[in-house]
N, C-alpha and C positions, 0 to 999 in steps of 0.2 A: 476497476476498483481503485479509488484514489487513496493517497496516503492518509494515515489516521492515528498512528502511535497506538495508545491503549484503546482508542475508539474503534480499533479493528473488531472489537466485540460487537459493535453495531453492524459492521459489514458482514461479519460471520452470521449474525441473526438473519439478515436479509437473504444471504445465500442459503441458509438452512431452510427457510420457508419456501424460497423459490424451487429448490430441489425437491422438497416434500410435495409441493403442488404438482410439479411435473411427474413425480413418481406416482402420486395418487391418481392422476389423470391417465397415466400409462396403464395402470392396472385395470381401470374402468374400461378403457378402449380394448384391452386384451379380452376382457369378459365379453364384450360385444362381438369381437371377432370370433371367439370360441362359439358364441351362440349362432352366428351365421354359418360356421362350418357344421354345426350340429343339425341345424334346421334347414339349411340350403339357401336361404335368402333373408334379407333384412325384413321383408314383410312377414314371412312365416315365423321368424324369430321374435318379432314384435308381437305378433298375434299370440304366441306361446308365452309371452311375458318374460322372455329371456333376454330381450334386447332393449336397452334404454335409449330411446330416441333423443333424450335431452343431453346426451354426451356428444360433444363435438369430436369428429373423427380425424381432423387434420393433424399434421405433425409439426411440432416446433423442436428444433435441435440446437443445442449449444455447440458452436463451431470453434470458438476461441474465447479464452479467459485470460485477462491480463490485469496488471496492477503495479502500483509503486508502493514501496515501503510496506506498511501493514497490509495494504491491498495486494501487493505482490506476494507477501507471505501467505495470505488467505487464498490467493489464486493457486499457489503451489500445493498447499495442504488439500484444497478441494480436489485438484487434479489427481493427486495420489490416492485420496480417500475414495474416489469413484471406483477404484479397482477393488476396494474392500466392501463397498456398499454402506449406505448411511442408516443409522438408527436415529430417527429425527426426534427433536425436542418438542413435546406437547404435554397435554394434561396428564397423560399416562407415563411420561418420562420427563418430569420437570427439572430434574437434576442433570439431564443430558448424558446419562450413562451410555457409553459406546459411541457418543457423537464426537468426532474428531475436532470439529470447529468449536463446539462448546468447551471441550477440554482444553484446547489451545488458548482460547481467548478469555474464557471466564475463570477457569482454574489456574491458568498460566503455569508457573512452576511451584505453586504453593505445596508445601509438604509438611503436614501437621502444623506445628507452631512456627515453622520457618516460612514466613511469607515472602513472596517474590521481591517486594520492594526492599525488605531487610536484606535479602541476598544480594541485591544490587548495590547495597551500601557496604558489603564486606570488602576487606582490604587486601585480600590475597594477591590480587593482580598488581599491587603496587610494591610487592616485596623486593623487586630488583631495582627500585628507584625510578623506573620508567613509568610515565603516566599514559596508559593507552586511551583512557576516556574518563569522563567525570564519574560515570557509574560503572560498576563491575558488570561485565557482559556475560558472565558465566551462566546466569539465570536465563538469558536469551538463548544461549546454546542449548540449555536443557529443554526449553520450549520447542525450538526448531527440531532438535534431535528426536522428539517424540514421533516425528514423521517416519523414522526408521522402524517404528513398531507397527506401522500400517501393514496389514496382511493383504495378499492378493487372492481374492475369492472369486473373481470373475475375469473373463478374458475379452479383449477387444479385437481378437483375431477376426479376419473378415468372414470366416465360416462359423463363428461362435454365435450362439443363440441367447446367451445370458447377459449380453450387454444391452443396456436400456436404449431404446430408440431415440430418446431425447438428448443423448450425448453422442457427438460424432466420434466414430472409431479412429479418426485421425485428428482429434482435438488438438489445438495448438495452445500453448501456455507462454505468456509473455511477462517478464519481470524487468522493470527498468533498473539500470545500474549507473552510478556516477563514477567514472574512472578518474582517479587522481593523476594518472599518468597521461592520459589523452592519446588518441590515435592520431599520428601525424598525417595530415592531408597536404600533400605537396602539389600545388597547381602549376602546371608547366605553362609559362608565359611565352615560350618559344613557338607555341602552336599557331599563333596568329600570323606568322610569316611563312608557314609551310602548309602543305596539303597532306602531311603524313597522318596516319591514324594515331589514335591515342596510345595504342599498344606500342607502336614503333617509336613514338616520341619518348617513351620511358627509357629506351636504350640510348637516347641522344645525350651524349656527354656534354656537360657544361651549359645546358640550356637554362635560361633564367627561370626560377621557380619561386613561388610564394608559399610558405609553409604556415598552416594553421593546425590547431589541435582540437579534435572533437572529443569532448568528455562525456557526452550523452551516449549511453550504450544500452543495449537490451540483451537479455538472455532469452532466446527464442527457442522453445522446445516443441516437440510434437510426440504424441503417443502412437503415431502411425506405426504399425508393426512391419510395414513394407519398407524395403531399402529406400533411402532418401536420395535417389538418383536425380541429378540436376536440381537439387534443392539445397544449395550450399548455405542458405540462410537459416537452416533448421538444425537443432541439436536433438538427437534421439533421446527419448525418455522411456525406457522399459523398466517398470517397477520391479521386475524380476532380476534386473541387473543392478547389483549393489553399487557399482561405480556410477551408473546413470542416476540412480536415486540420490546418492550422496552429493554429486555435483549440483543437482537441482536444489538440494537442501542448502548447500553452501551459497548458491546464488540467492536463495530466500533470505539467508542471514545477511548477505551483502545489501540487498535492497532495503532491509529494515535497520541498517546500521546508522541510526540517527546521528548526524554529524556532531562530533565532540562529546555529546552525551553518552553514546555507545561506541564500542570499539570498531574501528575500521577493519574491513575484511580483505585479506589477500585472496585473489582469485588465481588459482593455479591453471596451468594449461589443461583444458578439458580432454577427456579420453574420447576423442572423436573417431568416427570410422576412417578407414584408410583413404577413402575418396574425398574426405573433407579436411582441409587444413584450416588453422585458425585465421590465416591471412585471407583465404577464400571466404570464410564465414564473415569476417569484418567487411571485406570488399563487397560481398553480396548485400549486406545491410546498407552500406553507403549507396550502392546503386538503387536499392529499393527506396531509400530516403529521397533521392533526387529523381526517381522514376526514369532512369536512363542507364543503359548498358554501356554507352560510349561516353564516359566521363574522363576528362583529360587530367587524371591523377597518376602520380608515380607510385603504382601499387607496390613496387619492390621496396619502398621506404617503410612499409608496414612489416614489422618482424613476423617471421613464421610462427614463433611462439611468443604470444603477447601476454605476459604475466603482468599483473598490476594490482594495486590496492584500490578497493571500492568503498564508497560511503553510500548512505541512503539514496535509493533511486529517486526519491521525491525531491532531492536537492535541486535538480534542474528539470525534472519531468515528473511531476506529481500526479498528473492525470493523463496517462498514455492512451487517450481515446483514438488518436490518429493511427497508432500502430495497430490497434485492434480493428479499427474500421477499415484499414488497408487490407487486412486479411479477409474480412467479410466481403469487401468489394471485389477482391480477386476471385473469390469463390462464386459470387453472384454473377460475375461477368461471363461465366461458362453457361449461363442460362440462355435458352434459345430466344426468348422474348425479352428484350430490354425494357419493355413497358411494364413487365410484371414486377411487382414489389415483392422481394424475397428475403430481405434481411433488415434487421433493426439493431441499433446500438443502445445498450443500457449501461448507464454509469452510476455506481454507488459512491456517494461522496458524503462522509460524516461531517465535513466542514465546508459547506458551499460558501463561496466567496461573498455572495449577496447577503448571507446571514451575518458575516463579519461586518459588512458595511452598515447594516441596519443597527447594530449594537455598538459600533465604534464611536468614541467621543471625537468631537471636532478638534483637529490639531492645528498648530500654527504652521502654515506652509512657507513662510518667509524665514529661512534658516540663516543664522549669522555666525554661530560658534562651531568649533570643531566637535564639541560634544553633541551638538545637534546634527551636524552634517554626516559624521562617520556612520552612525546607525542607519540613517536614511540612505546613505550611499550603498551600504551593504544590501539593504532592502531593495533598492532600485536595481542593482545588479541581478539579484535573484528573481525579481519580478520580470525583468526583461528576458532572462534565460527561460522563464516559464511560458513566454509567449510562443505559440506554435503557428508561425506564419504560414508555412507550407501546408500543415494539416488543415488549417481553417480555409485557405484558398482552394484546396483540392476537394474538401469534403463537406464544407459547411456553406457553400454557395449554391449547392444543388437543393432544390425544393423537395425532391422525392426521397431524400434520405430521412429515415425515421430514427430520431434520437430522443432518448428518454433519460431523465435524471431522478434517482431516488436519494432523498436526503431526510435527515431527522425532522419529524414533526410530532409535537406532543401537545395535547390540549389538557388543561386542568380547569377545574371550577374556580372562578374568581369573581369578586364582586363587581357588578356593572352599575356605575352610578346612574346611567341613563335609565336602565330597566329596573333599577332598585332590586336586583336579585342576582344570584350567582349564575353565571353563564360559562360554557366552555370557551376558553380563550387559549390561543397559542402561547407557549412558553418562549421567551427570548433565548433561553438556554435549554434546549430539549434533551440533550444527552448529558449523562453524569460524567462521562470520560472526556469531556471537552475542555475541562479546566487545565491550567498550567501548560498550555500548548499541546494538549492531548495526553499529558502524563498523569492526570488526576485519577485515571482508572487503576493505576498501580496501588493507590492508597487503600482501596476497599473493594473486596470481592463483589459486594452488592451493587457497586457502581457498574461494574462490568456486566453483571447479571441483568440489571435494569436495561442497559443498552442493547444487550443481545435480544431480549424479548421485545424491546421497542423496534428493533430492526425487523423482527418477524411481523409485528403488527403493521408497520409502515409498508412492508412488502405486500401484505394482503391488500391493503388499501390501494397500493399502486397497481396491482394486477386487476383489481376490480374496477377502478375508476379511471386509470390513466394509460396503462399499457394496452391501448385499444385503437380501433379504427372507426370513424364515423360510418354508419350504415349506408348513407347516401354516397360514400366515396368508394364503395367496393367495386363499382364499375365507373368507367369514364363517362361523365355526363354528356360530352359532345359526341363521342363515337360509340358508346355503349359497350366498349371492350372491357373485359375483366381485368382489374388492376390487382385485386387481392384474391387469388384463386382459393385460398384457404376458407373463404366465406362463400364460395360459389353455391353451396347447398343450403345456405341460411335464408329462410323466408320469414318475413314479418308475421309474427303470430304463431310460428311453429314452436315446438317445445324447447329447442335450444335457445331460440330468440327470447322466449318468455322467461326462461330461467336466468340467462346471463347478461342480457342487454342492460346497459346503464344509461340513464338520461343525464346528459351533461351539455350545457350550453343549448338547451332546448332541442337536442337531437339525440337519437339513440346511438350508442357506441357499443361495438362488439369486442369482447376481450380476445387478445391474441393467445393468452394462456388462461383457460378457464379454471377457476378455483372451485373444486367440487365440494368444498365446505359450504358453498353458497347454494341455496335453493331458490332464492329470488333476490337478484342483485339490487333491485329497486325498492325492496321492502325496508321499512323502518324497524321491523321486528328483528331483534338480535338473533333469535333462533332460526331465522330465514336468511339473513344476509351474511351469515358466517362470522359474526362478530367475535373478535378476540378481545379478551379483557386487557385493560391498560396494565402496563408493568407496575410493579410495586411503586408506591408514591415516594416522591423525594423526601417527604416528611418521615418516612420509615427507614430511610437509608442514610440520613445525614451523619457525617463523621463527627465524632465527639472529641473533646479536649483530651480525654483519657486515651483514645486511640492514637491521636497525634503524639501524645507524650510517650507512648510505647516506641515511637519511631525516633524520638529525640536522641537516644543513645547511639543507634546505628548511624544517624546523620552526623552526629558529633565525631564519631570514630572515623567516618569517611572524610569529613572536612579536615580533621587533624592530620590524617594520613596524606591527603592531597597537599596540604600546606607544607608538611614536613618534606615531602618528595621535592617540591619546588625549592624549598630552602636548602635542602641537601645538595641539589644539583647546582644551585647558584653559588654556594659557599665552598663546596668540596669537589665540584665537578661530577662527572658520571654521565650516565645515559648511553652506555654502550662503548665498546672499544673501537676507535677509528681504524680505518685501513692504513697500511704502511704509507701510501702516497699522501693520505689526509694528514697523518701524524707529522710527516716531513714538512708539509705545507704549513701546518699550524706552528711548528717549531720555528720555521723561517719567519713567519709573520710576527711572532712574539719577539724574536731577536731583532728584526727590523724596527719595530715600534720602539723597543728599549733604546736602540742605538740612535735613531734619528728623530723620533716623534715624541719621546717622553719629556718630562720636566727637566730643567737644568740640574746638574749633579748636586748643587747646594740645597735645592728645594727637596730633592729626593732624600738626601741625608737627614734633613730636618724632619721629613715625613716618617722615616724609619725610627728616629729618636722618639717622636711623639707616640708612634705605635708601640714602641718598647715600653715607654712610661705607662701607657694605658694598660698594657698587659700586666706590668708589675703591680700597678694600683689595683687592677682587677683581681689578681691573685690574693692581694692583701685583704681586700674587702669581699672576697668570694663567699664567705658565710652569709653575707647580706645580699650580694649580687645574685646568687643562684636562686634564692626564693623570689627575688624581683623578676628575674627572667621567666621563671616558672609561672608566676602570676600573669605576666604580660602575655605569655603563650596561651594560658587559659582564657584571658580576656579576649584575645584576637579570635580564637576558635569559637568562643561563646558568641561573640559579636557577629561573626559570619553565619553561624548556625541560627541565631535569632533572626537575622535578616532573611534567611531562606524561609523560616517558618512564618514570618510576617507576610511575605509574598503569598505563601500557601493559604494562610487564613484569609487574607484579603480577597483572593480569587474565589475560594470556596464560599465566602460570605456573599460575594456578588452573585454567585450562581445558586444561592439558596441551598448549599450543600453542607453548611456549617451549623451544627447544633448550638442553640443558645445555652449558656451556662451561667 
């Protein structure tokens, strides 16, 4: 699940429908199995009308869930909520009561008249004069801490019977994290002249080494109830253990800590089992990253307790498909037949890059000024950091890997000049939470609700039309060997085939996960193809000038507090008490500059006299000066606030989310 900010509502909707579909299918399969037990065989159960032959009986299991930023937070909430059980959002539960994903991403931290965005403009976090972030992150804490309310209603113990078969009992959870400290990687260059092992070289004193810092990290959990022996790369997550759950929640906050906009998160030393140290955990991930146990790195340079501050995991790894795919391939490698296709990767991305390119305006690529170069330089650094060379080379050159992408698609009736009628056409901006870099969803609950239901609708279409296998590729054309054993009992014309096959590119495709809402996947009739209604129309959820005006006071208050904190720090100092060595160093530096590097004494005396005269004049005219300063302060705050709202209105207007007044 890729990063999304408030568009996590879309990701949550996709996950809600995916889990609902798996759950519905699970119950239908269980009814068939019960019928077989009762009647003795499939044939007798079918003859008795107790067995439904249109229900595919194969198993699909979620083995690993991972994500960055909002995707990482959704991954964490989903994993914990699996222990509680889901109450899905449908026509009988349109307000998502009891649904953790809906509550997290649609309701956010709204409390009566106190909306989440207004809470993010509160100024309590600036009381000490320190600016932790542009927005108050207390509301984000409130959202994430809701996970502590999740109850444990079912067990994934190996002998438990209440755990759904579509979820692995040793499910793994991955959240990306950007460490501002960076893990020191010291590569020993002395190894080229010796035949010593990497471990023995670490003890070699004085060997030349090159140090790099790795800032890309992941929090890799497992719900496996068994002891994690020889699995140093995993952190246990037992929802019955308060420390386990809280550490996972803290990592979820860290992966969602949008840089500068939201507060950076300190990551304390985790409460790991005795047989796992933090150095072992970090080393295990580095070895996995380079797929080698024998790496010439000085491991002892990595601290045993590696505490650090983290920002949004999407900063340098916004789509952690490589980490997720690595787990899938490790598990699939245990299969006896390498020719058998047993795993697939599904990525949910509310902001696919190709959509950005389609709507982006042409820019000037010849840059001459600093004002042009600096933002492009920062963009280039981030884009390069996001390139996953090793993941692509290891996993995307193989033709047998199944990879699928779910992204927002929305069609609306628009006038077609050629056909002279209204026809369904794709929206350039299909999600309401996509504005303002993903922050627009915080402005209106209906934006988030729209995207949640669009995610459900897109997931249904994805399962029906795209998450499938061509019927003629179930077996190898040359050898006749079975490639997809889950379809071994599908025959053209049988009830399963007739119900679920979908014609695409002039050939029949079989769904990996059948959606039991569907009675005829190829039918154009909505009552047969499982049609879900479109989410509420953009015309019905546009934000009004009155709604924006309600936010003006909180925005002004936040802008004023931020500017005052900056002014106070620069005029009067502050920002925390320095340590004794730092204070001594600062005092020495000031004394040195005054003695050797300041202006000549005559110039300094003249400057002091001018300053004194200005103060005297200021005191004399203070009755006039104070109102002027107050007016200037009001003008600056108003100017900044207006600039912010101009950008908001411009973006909303472009996305057709702004009501005309």
